[in-house]
N, C-alpha and C positions, 0 to 999 in steps of 0.2 A: 169879917173878910180878911183883916190884917192878920189875925191869929191863924187863920186857915192857911194863908200864904207862907207865914213864918214856919208853921208846922211842916207844910209841904217841902219847903227848902231844906230844913233840917233833915227830914226823913230821906229825901233824895241824895243828900250829900252823905249820909250814913251809908245808905245801900250801895252807892258807887264807890265809896271808900273801903268796904270790906274786901272785895276781891283783890284790890291793890295790896292790901296788908297781907292777906293770906298767901299770895304768890311771891312776896318779897324775898323770902329765903330760898326759894325753890329754883329759881332761874337766874342765869347771869344777867346782870344789868349793864348799864353803860359804865365802863371802867375807864377812869382817868389816870394816867401816869402810872401804868401797870409795867411799862417796859416791853409789853407784848403788842405787836402791832394788830390793829382790829381785825385784819383779814386772817390772822393766825390764831385767834381766839375761838375755842370751839364751845359750843352749847352743852349745858348739863342740867341735872336736876338732883337735888337732895331731897329725897321723899320725906324725910322726918325732921326737916328744918335745920340741919346743920348745927345742932347744939353741941357745945363742947362737953366732952365726957360721956356723950349719950351714944346710943346705937342708931345707925343710919343705913340707907341704901343709896349708893350713889349710881346715877344713870348718866354715863359719859357718852355723849353723842358725837358722831362723825357724819356730817352731811354727805349726801351722795355725790355732790359735784366735787368734794375734795378726794373722793375715792377714784382717782384716775387710772390705777392699776389694781389687779387682784391682790389680795392680802393673804399671805401664809402665816403671818405671826404679827401680833400686836405687842409693843414693848412700851409699858407706862413707867415712867420714872418720876419720882416725887422728892422734894427736898429733905435734907437730913433732919431739919427741925421738925418735921411731921412725925408725931409719935403715935399715930393711929394703928389700929390693928385690923388686918384683913383676914378673911376666911377664904382660901384658894378654892375650897369645895363649893363654895356659894357664889362663884364669879361665873358669869355667862355672856355669850355673845348673841345678840338678836339682829336679824337682818329682816327688814319689812315686818316687824313684829313677831317673826318666828325664831325660836331657839335653834342655834346652830350646834351641831355636836363638837365637842372639843376633845382633842387628844390629850392635851396636857395644859395645866396652869402652874406655873412656877413663882413662888414669891421668894426673891433674894432680899431678906431683911437687911443685911449688911450693905449691899449694893443699892438699896432703895429702888428695886426694879420689879415690876410684875410683868411676866412674859405669858402671853396666851397664844396657844397653838390650835387653831380649828383643825378638824379632821380633814377638811377640804377647803381650798382657798375661797375667801369671800369675794364674790365678783366684783369687778371694777363697776363704778356708778351706783352701788348700792349704799343707802343709808344705813349706818351701823350704830347700834347702841350697845355698850359694854355696861353690864349691870353687876355692880359689886354689892352683894347682899351681906347682911350680918357684919357690917363694919363698926368698929368701936372708934369714934371720933377722938382726936387728941384732947388732953385735959385742959389745954389752953387754946383759946380762940386765936384766929390769925387768917392771913391770906396764904394759900397754898397753891403753888403752881405744879400741876400734874402735866407732864409733856408726854405726847404720843408719838412714837415712831413705828414704822411698819416695815416688813420685809415681803417683797413680792415673790411668787414662786419662780424659780428658774433664774432669779436675778442674782447679780453680784451680791454676796452676802453682806451687804452694808445697809444699816437701817436708815430709812428716810423720814424726815421730820414731817409730820402731819398737822400738828398744831398743839395748842396749850389750852387746858381748862384751868381757870382761875377760881378755886373753891374758897368760899368764905365760911369759916367755922366761927360761930359767935359764942 
């Protein structure tokens, strides 16, 4: 009886431990001392684990409650020490799981800026997912702060801060 209970305890521990391990690199966790307030941290997913010098797909999400106004442009800035490579042809915007047609995607390598222009403004209140496929992660791991700013249609041409994704490359 004692062996059966021991085996059952070990098996249940292993079964419950696997999902936690497999999701550890894919979603943001609780971040202490990041310098970014919790309410400004945006959710994301790294589909292939965020391994340094590896290929990945970034799913950068903006919750619907943060989308107070319609958006005509997304501007993503990243730090100068991020040495990854993006493929502007493989960047897409998804709203409610559906791909949005883009008029243009610009990658300013020197300015560390990716500008995404949907053909039609993304409606206010919509949950948005910016999908960066075919990304080459930097050679060295670290924490990288990707900041999101948006421009609303007909608005004063000033970008508004939407939040920050804190990506961890290992």
